[in-house]
N, CA, C, O and the ligand as a Tripos MOL2 file, in Angstrom:
@<TRIPOS>MOLECULE
protein
  229   227    58     0     0
PROTEIN
NO_CHARGES

@<TRIPOS>ATOM
      1 N           0.8850   -1.1270   -0.0300 N.3       1 MET1
      2 CA         -0.0430   -0.0390    0.0630 C.3       1 MET1
      3 C           0.7800    1.3330   -0.0130 C.2       1 MET1
      4 O           1.7730    1.4820    0.6990 O.2       1 MET1
      5 N           0.3840    2.2430   -0.8130 N.am      2 ALA2
      6 CA          1.1610    3.3840   -0.8470 C.3       2 ALA2
      7 C           0.8640    4.1390    0.5410 C.2       2 ALA2
      8 O          -0.1250    3.9400    1.2460 O.2       2 ALA2
      9 N           1.8620    5.0020    0.7860 N.am      3 LYS3
     10 CA          1.4110    5.8740    1.9490 C.3       3 LYS3
     11 C           0.3960    6.8350    1.8440 C.2       3 LYS3
     12 O           0.3170    7.6450    0.9200 O.2       3 LYS3
     13 N          -0.4760    6.7380    2.9020 N.am      4 LYS4
     14 CA         -1.6440    7.5750    2.7400 C.3       4 LYS4
     15 C          -1.2290    8.9450    3.3420 C.2       4 LYS4
     16 O          -0.8160    8.9610    4.5020 O.2       4 LYS4
     17 N          -1.3080   10.0330    2.6650 N.am      5 GLY5
     18 CA         -1.0620   11.3720    2.8670 C.3       5 GLY5
     19 C          -2.0770   12.4280    2.6040 C.2       5 GLY5
     20 O          -3.2800   12.1890    2.7030 O.2       5 GLY5
     21 N          -1.6210   13.5590    2.2800 N.am      6 ALA6
     22 CA         -2.5980   14.7610    2.1620 C.3       6 ALA6
     23 C          -2.8170   14.5260    0.5780 C.2       6 ALA6
     24 O          -3.7030   15.2030    0.0570 O.2       6 ALA6
     25 N          -2.0740   13.6080   -0.2520 N.am      7 ARG7
     26 CA         -2.3580   13.6400   -1.5710 C.3       7 ARG7
     27 C          -3.6620   12.9820   -1.9830 C.2       7 ARG7
     28 O          -4.0780   12.1450   -1.1820 O.2       7 ARG7
     29 N          -4.3070   13.1670   -2.9460 N.am      8 GLU8
     30 CA         -5.6840   12.6710   -3.4080 C.3       8 GLU8
     31 C          -5.4430   12.6880   -4.9370 C.2       8 GLU8
     32 O          -4.9860   13.6330   -5.5800 O.2       8 GLU8
     33 N          -5.8620   11.3730   -5.4500 N.am      9 ILE9
     34 CA         -5.9510   11.4650   -7.0120 C.3       9 ILE9
     35 C          -7.3070   11.9350   -7.5100 C.2       9 ILE9
     36 O          -8.3530   11.3520   -7.2250 O.2       9 ILE9
     37 N          -7.2400   12.9180   -8.1990 N.am     10 VAL10
     38 CA         -8.5800   13.3810   -8.9120 C.3      10 VAL10
     39 C          -8.3010   13.2710  -10.3010 C.2      10 VAL10
     40 O          -7.1940   13.2080  -10.8370 O.2      10 VAL10
     41 N          -9.6430   13.2520  -10.9240 N.am     11 GLY11
     42 CA         -9.7230   13.2180  -12.4340 C.3      11 GLY11
     43 C          -9.8830   14.7580  -13.0720 C.2      11 GLY11
     44 O         -10.3730   15.6080  -12.3280 O.2      11 GLY11
     45 N          -9.5690   15.0620  -14.1430 N.am     12 LEU12
     46 CA         -9.8420   16.2920  -14.7460 C.3      12 LEU12
     47 C         -10.7110   16.1240  -15.8750 C.2      12 LEU12
     48 O         -10.3830   15.4040  -16.8170 O.2      12 LEU12
     49 N         -11.8680   16.7840  -15.8360 N.am     13 ILE13
     50 CA        -12.8740   16.7460  -16.8990 C.3      13 ILE13
     51 C         -13.0470   18.0530  -17.5610 C.2      13 ILE13
     52 O         -13.0570   19.1000  -16.9130 O.2      13 ILE13
     53 N         -13.1880   18.0050  -18.8730 N.am     14 CYS14
     54 CA        -13.3790   19.1550  -19.7210 C.3      14 CYS14
     55 C         -14.7600   19.6140  -19.2220 C.2      14 CYS14
     56 O         -15.7590   18.9100  -19.0710 O.2      14 CYS14
     57 N         -14.6220   20.9370  -18.9940 N.am     15 SER15
     58 CA        -15.8560   21.7690  -18.6980 C.3      15 SER15
     59 C         -16.9620   21.9060  -19.6910 C.2      15 SER15
     60 O         -18.1080   22.1910  -19.3450 O.2      15 SER15
     61 N         -16.6080   21.7020  -20.9240 N.am     16 VAL16
     62 CA        -17.3610   21.7540  -22.0640 C.3      16 VAL16
     63 C         -17.9960   20.3990  -22.4710 C.2      16 VAL16
     64 O         -19.2190   20.3240  -22.5930 O.2      16 VAL16
     65 N         -17.2890   19.4550  -22.6570 N.am     17 CYS17
     66 CA        -17.7650   18.0740  -23.0450 C.3      17 CYS17
     67 C         -17.9840   17.0610  -22.0240 C.2      17 CYS17
     68 O         -18.6890   16.0620  -22.1630 O.2      17 CYS17
     69 N         -17.3060   17.4060  -20.9560 N.am     18 LYS18
     70 CA        -17.2160   16.5860  -19.6670 C.3      18 LYS18
     71 C         -16.7110   15.4380  -19.7320 C.2      18 LYS18
     72 O         -17.0820   14.5570  -18.9560 O.2      18 LYS18
     73 N         -15.6740   15.2020  -20.7610 N.am     19 SER19
     74 CA        -14.9730   13.8790  -20.7940 C.3      19 SER19
     75 C         -13.8450   14.2120  -19.9100 C.2      19 SER19
     76 O         -13.3600   15.3260  -19.7090 O.2      19 SER19
     77 N         -13.4170   12.7950  -19.2890 N.am     20 GLN20
     78 CA        -12.1800   12.7860  -18.3590 C.3      20 GLN20
     79 C         -11.1580   12.6340  -19.2000 C.2      20 GLN20
     80 O         -11.0570   11.6320  -19.9070 O.2      20 GLN20
     81 N         -10.2210   13.6980  -19.2110 N.am     21 ASN21
     82 CA         -9.1730   13.6110  -20.0440 C.3      21 ASN21
     83 C          -7.7130   13.4920  -19.4200 C.2      21 ASN21
     84 O          -6.7290   13.1770  -20.0880 O.2      21 ASN21
     85 N          -7.6880   13.8060  -17.9460 N.am     22 TYR22
     86 CA         -6.4010   13.6130  -17.2580 C.3      22 TYR22
     87 C          -6.7270   13.1970  -15.8340 C.2      22 TYR22
     88 O          -7.8270   13.4280  -15.3300 O.2      22 TYR22
     89 N          -5.8540   12.6480  -15.2740 N.am     23 VAL23
     90 CA         -5.8500   12.2690  -13.8210 C.3      23 VAL23
     91 C          -4.6650   12.9770  -13.1440 C.2      23 VAL23
     92 O          -3.5600   12.8190  -13.6630 O.2      23 VAL23
     93 N          -4.7630   13.6790  -12.1300 N.am     24 THR24
     94 CA         -3.7180   14.2570  -11.5160 C.3      24 THR24
     95 C          -3.8780   14.1770   -9.9840 C.2      24 THR24
     96 O          -5.0030   13.9370   -9.5450 O.2      24 THR24
     97 N          -2.7480   14.3740   -9.0520 N.am     25 GLU25
     98 CA         -2.6750   14.4100   -7.8880 C.3      25 GLU25
     99 C          -3.0510   15.7420   -7.1740 C.2      25 GLU25
    100 O          -2.5650   16.7650   -7.6570 O.2      25 GLU25
    101 N          -3.6840   15.8290   -6.3160 N.am     26 ARG26
    102 CA         -4.1080   17.1570   -5.6470 C.3      26 ARG26
    103 C          -3.5180   16.9240   -4.0910 C.2      26 ARG26
    104 O          -3.6520   15.8970   -3.4260 O.2      26 ARG26
    105 N          -2.9120   18.0120   -3.7400 N.am     27 ASN27
    106 CA         -2.4770   18.1660   -2.4110 C.3      27 ASN27
    107 C          -3.4560   19.0190   -1.7250 C.2      27 ASN27
    108 O          -3.5470   20.1880   -2.1010 O.2      27 ASN27
    109 N          -4.3260   18.5250   -0.6100 N.am     28 LYS28
    110 CA         -5.1420   18.9390    0.2340 C.3      28 LYS28
    111 C          -4.6430   20.1910    0.9040 C.2      28 LYS28
    112 O          -5.3690   21.1780    1.0180 O.2      28 LYS28
    113 N          -3.5200   20.1570    1.3050 N.am     29 ILE29
    114 CA         -2.9430   21.1180    2.3110 C.3      29 ILE29
    115 C          -2.5720   22.3210    1.4270 C.2      29 ILE29
    116 O          -2.8440   23.4190    1.9130 O.2      29 ILE29
    117 N          -2.0440   22.3050    0.3120 N.am     30 ASN30
    118 CA         -1.7230   23.5410   -0.5260 C.3      30 ASN30
    119 C          -2.8360   24.0000   -1.3010 C.2      30 ASN30
    120 O          -2.8350   25.1890   -1.6200 O.2      30 ASN30
    121 N          -3.7420   23.3020   -1.6420 N.am     31 MET31
    122 CA         -5.0520   23.4970   -2.5730 C.3      31 MET31
    123 C          -6.0950   23.7890   -1.9730 C.2      31 MET31
    124 O          -6.5200   22.9160   -1.2160 O.2      31 MET31
    125 N          -6.8010   24.9510   -2.0650 N.am     32 GLU32
    126 CA         -7.9620   25.1400   -1.4620 C.3      32 GLU32
    127 C          -9.1400   25.3320   -2.6450 C.2      32 GLU32
    128 O          -8.8450   25.9140   -3.6890 O.2      32 GLU32
    129 N         -10.3800   24.8520   -2.4380 N.am     33 GLY33
    130 CA        -11.3660   24.9980   -3.4870 C.3      33 GLY33
    131 C         -11.0820   23.8760   -4.5860 C.2      33 GLY33
    132 O         -10.2700   22.9510   -4.5400 O.2      33 GLY33
    133 N         -11.9500   24.2120   -5.5470 N.am     34 LYS34
    134 CA        -11.7740   23.2980   -6.7930 C.3      34 LYS34
    135 C         -10.5120   23.7180   -7.6630 C.2      34 LYS34
    136 O         -10.1030   24.8730   -7.7860 O.2      34 LYS34
    137 N          -9.9960   22.6420   -8.2120 N.am     35 LEU35
    138 CA         -8.8250   22.7580   -9.0150 C.3      35 LEU35
    139 C          -9.4120   22.9910  -10.5270 C.2      35 LEU35
    140 O         -10.3490   22.2970  -10.9210 O.2      35 LEU35
    141 N          -8.8900   23.8800  -11.2610 N.am     36 SER36
    142 CA         -9.1220   24.1300  -12.6050 C.3      36 SER36
    143 C          -7.9870   24.5160  -13.4050 C.2      36 SER36
    144 O          -7.2910   25.4990  -13.1530 O.2      36 SER36
    145 N          -7.7990   23.6810  -14.4330 N.am     37 VAL37
    146 CA         -6.6750   23.9930  -15.4430 C.3      37 VAL37
    147 C          -7.1620   24.1430  -16.8480 C.2      37 VAL37
    148 O          -8.2390   23.7420  -17.2880 O.2      37 VAL37
    149 N          -5.9940   24.9280  -17.6410 N.am     38 LYS38
    150 CA         -6.5320   24.9210  -18.9830 C.3      38 LYS38
    151 C          -5.6500   23.6150  -19.7880 C.2      38 LYS38
    152 O          -4.4200   23.5710  -19.7810 O.2      38 LYS38
    153 N          -6.3920   22.7410  -20.3660 N.am     39 LYS39
    154 CA         -5.5540   21.7490  -20.9580 C.3      39 LYS39
    155 C          -6.3060   21.3040  -22.2370 C.2      39 LYS39
    156 O          -7.4740   21.5890  -22.5000 O.2      39 LYS39
    157 N          -5.4470   20.5490  -23.0060 N.am     40 TYR40
    158 CA         -6.0000   20.3110  -24.4840 C.3      40 TYR40
    159 C          -6.9740   19.0740  -24.3450 C.2      40 TYR40
    160 O          -6.6140   17.9990  -23.8660 O.2      40 TYR40
    161 N          -8.3160   19.3550  -24.8400 N.am     41 CYS41
    162 CA         -9.1470   18.2550  -24.7660 C.3      41 CYS41
    163 C          -9.1750   17.6760  -26.2140 C.2      41 CYS41
    164 O          -9.4600   18.3990  -27.1690 O.2      41 CYS41
    165 N          -8.8700   16.3490  -26.3530 N.am     42 LYS42
    166 CA         -8.8130   15.6870  -27.6010 C.3      42 LYS42
    167 C         -10.2480   15.5210  -28.1660 C.2      42 LYS42
    168 O         -10.4290   15.3200  -29.3670 O.2      42 LYS42
    169 N         -11.1530   15.5990  -27.3710 N.am     43 ASN43
    170 CA        -12.6940   15.5300  -27.4810 C.3      43 ASN43
    171 C         -12.9930   16.7660  -28.4220 C.2      43 ASN43
    172 O         -13.2120   16.6020  -29.6220 O.2      43 ASN43
    173 N         -12.9910   17.9560  -27.8470 N.am     44 CYS44
    174 CA        -13.0540   19.2030  -28.3870 C.3      44 CYS44
    175 C         -12.0010   19.7380  -29.2670 C.2      44 CYS44
    176 O         -12.1360   20.8230  -29.8330 O.2      44 CYS44
    177 N         -10.8990   18.9580  -29.4000 N.am     45 LYS45
    178 CA         -9.8330   19.4310  -30.3200 C.3      45 LYS45
    179 C          -9.0910   20.8470  -29.9780 C.2      45 LYS45
    180 O          -8.4090   21.5460  -30.7280 O.2      45 LYS45
    181 N          -9.4250   21.0370  -28.6770 N.am     46 LYS46
    182 CA         -8.7710   22.4940  -28.4820 C.3      46 LYS46
    183 C          -8.3920   22.5970  -27.0220 C.2      46 LYS46
    184 O          -8.5700   21.5980  -26.3250 O.2      46 LYS46
    185 N          -7.9290   23.6020  -26.5270 N.am     47 VAL47
    186 CA         -7.6340   23.8050  -25.1480 C.3      47 VAL47
    187 C          -8.9480   24.3080  -24.5220 C.2      47 VAL47
    188 O          -9.5460   25.2790  -24.9840 O.2      47 VAL47
    189 N          -9.3960   23.5740  -23.3960 N.am     48 GLN48
    190 CA        -10.5340   24.0170  -22.5530 C.3      48 GLN48
    191 C         -10.0890   23.9140  -21.2380 C.2      48 GLN48
    192 O          -9.0840   23.3250  -20.8400 O.2      48 GLN48
    193 N         -11.0600   24.6410  -20.4830 N.am     49 LEU49
    194 CA        -10.7740   24.4520  -18.9790 C.3      49 LEU49
    195 C         -11.3600   23.2890  -18.5720 C.2      49 LEU49
    196 O         -12.5300   23.0180  -18.8430 O.2      49 LEU49
    197 N         -10.4490   22.3990  -17.7820 N.am     50 HIS50
    198 CA        -10.6590   21.3650  -17.0740 C.3      50 HIS50
    199 C         -10.8140   21.6060  -15.5390 C.2      50 HIS50
    200 O         -10.1770   22.3930  -14.8400 O.2      50 HIS50
    201 N         -11.8640   20.6980  -15.1590 N.am     51 LYS51
    202 CA        -12.3130   20.8600  -13.6110 C.3      51 LYS51
    203 C         -11.8660   19.4870  -12.9930 C.2      51 LYS51
    204 O         -11.6310   18.5030  -13.6940 O.2      51 LYS51
    205 N         -11.7700   19.5000  -11.6430 N.am     52 GLU52
    206 CA        -11.5140   18.1600  -10.9310 C.3      52 GLU52
    207 C         -12.6190   17.5260  -10.6770 C.2      52 GLU52
    208 O         -13.6150   18.1980  -10.4080 O.2      52 GLU52
    209 N         -12.6900   16.2110  -10.7000 N.am     53 THR53
    210 CA        -13.6720   15.4310  -10.2740 C.3      53 THR53
    211 C         -13.1100   14.2170   -9.3770 C.2      53 THR53
    212 O         -12.0080   13.7450   -9.6600 O.2      53 THR53
    213 N         -13.7510   13.7800   -8.4530 N.am     54 THR54
    214 CA        -13.3260   12.8280   -7.6560 C.3      54 THR54
    215 C         -13.9210   11.6200   -8.1290 C.2      54 THR54
    216 O         -13.7170   10.6120   -7.4520 O.2      54 THR54
    217 N         -14.6390   11.5210   -9.1940 N.am     55 LYS55
    218 CA        -15.3340   10.2410   -9.6510 C.3      55 LYS55
    219 C         -14.4500   10.0220  -10.8690 C.2      55 LYS55
    220 O         -14.4860   10.6410  -11.9320 O.2      55 LYS55
    221 N         -13.4920    8.8240  -10.4420 N.am     56 LEU56
    222 CA        -12.7150    8.5050  -11.5630 C.3      56 LEU56
    223 C         -13.2320    7.3440  -12.3980 C.2      56 LEU56
    224 O         -13.6700    6.3150  -11.8830 O.2      56 LEU56
    225 N         -13.1600    7.5520  -13.7180 N.am     57 LYS57
    226 CA        -13.7070    6.6060  -14.4890 C.3      57 LYS57
    227 C         -12.6930    5.2650  -14.7750 C.2      57 LYS57
    228 O         -13.0880    4.3300  -15.4720 O.2      57 LYS57
    229 ZN        -13.8880   18.6800  -24.2560 Zn       58 ZN58
@<TRIPOS>BOND
     1     1     2 1
     2     2     3 1
     3     3     4 2
     4     3     5 am
     5     5     6 1
     6     6     7 1
     7     7     8 2
     8     7     9 am
     9     9    10 1
    10    10    11 1
    11    11    12 2
    12    11    13 am
    13    13    14 1
    14    14    15 1
    15    15    16 2
    16    15    17 am
    17    17    18 1
    18    18    19 1
    19    19    20 2
    20    19    21 am
    21    21    22 1
    22    22    23 1
    23    23    24 2
    24    23    25 am
    25    25    26 1
    26    26    27 1
    27    27    28 2
    28    27    29 am
    29    29    30 1
    30    30    31 1
    31    31    32 2
    32    31    33 am
    33    33    34 1
    34    34    35 1
    35    35    36 2
    36    35    37 am
    37    37    38 1
    38    38    39 1
    39    39    40 2
    40    39    41 am
    41    41    42 1
    42    42    43 1
    43    43    44 2
    44    43    45 am
    45    45    46 1
    46    46    47 1
    47    47    48 2
    48    47    49 am
    49    49    50 1
    50    50    51 1
    51    51    52 2
    52    51    53 am
    53    53    54 1
    54    54    55 1
    55    55    56 2
    56    55    57 am
    57    57    58 1
    58    58    59 1
    59    59    60 2
    60    59    61 am
    61    61    62 1
    62    62    63 1
    63    63    64 2
    64    63    65 am
    65    65    66 1
    66    66    67 1
    67    67    68 2
    68    67    69 am
    69    69    70 1
    70    70    71 1
    71    71    72 2
    72    71    73 am
    73    73    74 1
    74    74    75 1
    75    75    76 2
    76    75    77 am
    77    77    78 1
    78    78    79 1
    79    79    80 2
    80    79    81 am
    81    81    82 1
    82    82    83 1
    83    83    84 2
    84    83    85 am
    85    85    86 1
    86    86    87 1
    87    87    88 2
    88    87    89 am
    89    89    90 1
    90    90    91 1
    91    91    92 2
    92    91    93 am
    93    93    94 1
    94    94    95 1
    95    95    96 2
    96    95    97 am
    97    97    98 1
    98    98    99 1
    99    99   100 2
   100    99   101 am
   101   101   102 1
   102   102   103 1
   103   103   104 2
   104   103   105 am
   105   105   106 1
   106   106   107 1
   107   107   108 2
   108   107   109 am
   109   109   110 1
   110   110   111 1
   111   111   112 2
   112   111   113 am
   113   113   114 1
   114   114   115 1
   115   115   116 2
   116   115   117 am
   117   117   118 1
   118   118   119 1
   119   119   120 2
   120   119   121 am
   121   121   122 1
   122   122   123 1
   123   123   124 2
   124   123   125 am
   125   125   126 1
   126   126   127 1
   127   127   128 2
   128   127   129 am
   129   129   130 1
   130   130   131 1
   131   131   132 2
   132   131   133 am
   133   133   134 1
   134   134   135 1
   135   135   136 2
   136   135   137 am
   137   137   138 1
   138   138   139 1
   139   139   140 2
   140   139   141 am
   141   141   142 1
   142   142   143 1
   143   143   144 2
   144   143   145 am
   145   145   146 1
   146   146   147 1
   147   147   148 2
   148   147   149 am
   149   149   150 1
   150   150   151 1
   151   151   152 2
   152   151   153 am
   153   153   154 1
   154   154   155 1
   155   155   156 2
   156   155   157 am
   157   157   158 1
   158   158   159 1
   159   159   160 2
   160   159   161 am
   161   161   162 1
   162   162   163 1
   163   163   164 2
   164   163   165 am
   165   165   166 1
   166   166   167 1
   167   167   168 2
   168   167   169 am
   169   169   170 1
   170   170   171 1
   171   171   172 2
   172   171   173 am
   173   173   174 1
   174   174   175 1
   175   175   176 2
   176   175   177 am
   177   177   178 1
   178   178   179 1
   179   179   180 2
   180   179   181 am
   181   181   182 1
   182   182   183 1
   183   183   184 2
   184   183   185 am
   185   185   186 1
   186   186   187 1
   187   187   188 2
   188   187   189 am
   189   189   190 1
   190   190   191 1
   191   191   192 2
   192   191   193 am
   193   193   194 1
   194   194   195 1
   195   195   196 2
   196   195   197 am
   197   197   198 1
   198   198   199 1
   199   199   200 2
   200   199   201 am
   201   201   202 1
   202   202   203 1
   203   203   204 2
   204   203   205 am
   205   205   206 1
   206   206   207 1
   207   207   208 2
   208   207   209 am
   209   209   210 1
   210   210   211 1
   211   211   212 2
   212   211   213 am
   213   213   214 1
   214   214   215 1
   215   215   216 2
   216   215   217 am
   217   217   218 1
   218   218   219 1
   219   219   220 2
   220   219   221 am
   221   221   222 1
   222   222   223 1
   223   223   224 2
   224   223   225 am
   225   225   226 1
   226   226   227 1
   227   227   228 2
@<TRIPOS>SUBSTRUCTURE
     1 MET1         2 RESIDUE 1 A MET
     2 ALA2         6 RESIDUE 1 A ALA
     3 LYS3        10 RESIDUE 1 A LYS
     4 LYS4        14 RESIDUE 1 A LYS
     5 GLY5        18 RESIDUE 1 A GLY
     6 ALA6        22 RESIDUE 1 A ALA
     7 ARG7        26 RESIDUE 1 A ARG
     8 GLU8        30 RESIDUE 1 A GLU
     9 ILE9        34 RESIDUE 1 A ILE
    10 VAL10       38 RESIDUE 1 A VAL
    11 GLY11       42 RESIDUE 1 A GLY
    12 LEU12       46 RESIDUE 1 A LEU
    13 ILE13       50 RESIDUE 1 A ILE
    14 CYS14       54 RESIDUE 1 A CYS
    15 SER15       58 RESIDUE 1 A SER
    16 VAL16       62 RESIDUE 1 A VAL
    17 CYS17       66 RESIDUE 1 A CYS
    18 LYS18       70 RESIDUE 1 A LYS
    19 SER19       74 RESIDUE 1 A SER
    20 GLN20       78 RESIDUE 1 A GLN
    21 ASN21       82 RESIDUE 1 A ASN
    22 TYR22       86 RESIDUE 1 A TYR
    23 VAL23       90 RESIDUE 1 A VAL
    24 THR24       94 RESIDUE 1 A THR
    25 GLU25       98 RESIDUE 1 A GLU
    26 ARG26      102 RESIDUE 1 A ARG
    27 ASN27      106 RESIDUE 1 A ASN
    28 LYS28      110 RESIDUE 1 A LYS
    29 ILE29      114 RESIDUE 1 A ILE
    30 ASN30      118 RESIDUE 1 A ASN
    31 MET31      122 RESIDUE 1 A MET
    32 GLU32      126 RESIDUE 1 A GLU
    33 GLY33      130 RESIDUE 1 A GLY
    34 LYS34      134 RESIDUE 1 A LYS
    35 LEU35      138 RESIDUE 1 A LEU
    36 SER36      142 RESIDUE 1 A SER
    37 VAL37      146 RESIDUE 1 A VAL
    38 LYS38      150 RESIDUE 1 A LYS
    39 LYS39      154 RESIDUE 1 A LYS
    40 TYR40      158 RESIDUE 1 A TYR
    41 CYS41      162 RESIDUE 1 A CYS
    42 LYS42      166 RESIDUE 1 A LYS
    43 ASN43      170 RESIDUE 1 A ASN
    44 CYS44      174 RESIDUE 1 A CYS
    45 LYS45      178 RESIDUE 1 A LYS
    46 LYS46      182 RESIDUE 1 A LYS
    47 VAL47      186 RESIDUE 1 A VAL
    48 GLN48      190 RESIDUE 1 A GLN
    49 LEU49      194 RESIDUE 1 A LEU
    50 HIS50      198 RESIDUE 1 A HIS
    51 LYS51      202 RESIDUE 1 A LYS
    52 GLU52      206 RESIDUE 1 A GLU
    53 THR53      210 RESIDUE 1 A THR
    54 THR54      214 RESIDUE 1 A THR
    55 LYS55      218 RESIDUE 1 A LYS
    56 LEU56      222 RESIDUE 1 A LEU
    57 LYS57      226 RESIDUE 1 A LYS
    58 ZN58       229 GROUP 0 **** ****
């Protein structure tokens, strides 16, 4: 088992098409609120704002 710490695996979903394109680690200590990043969405074929989701596919 991996050491259980402040880190949490979250998915990043495209805010436009809702497809989950990325999985990242989130540090609960440093991060407050919802994570959102601009990343390339292969479904939309352009850079879109991605938001975190705890529901991993
Ligand atoms: Zn998209």
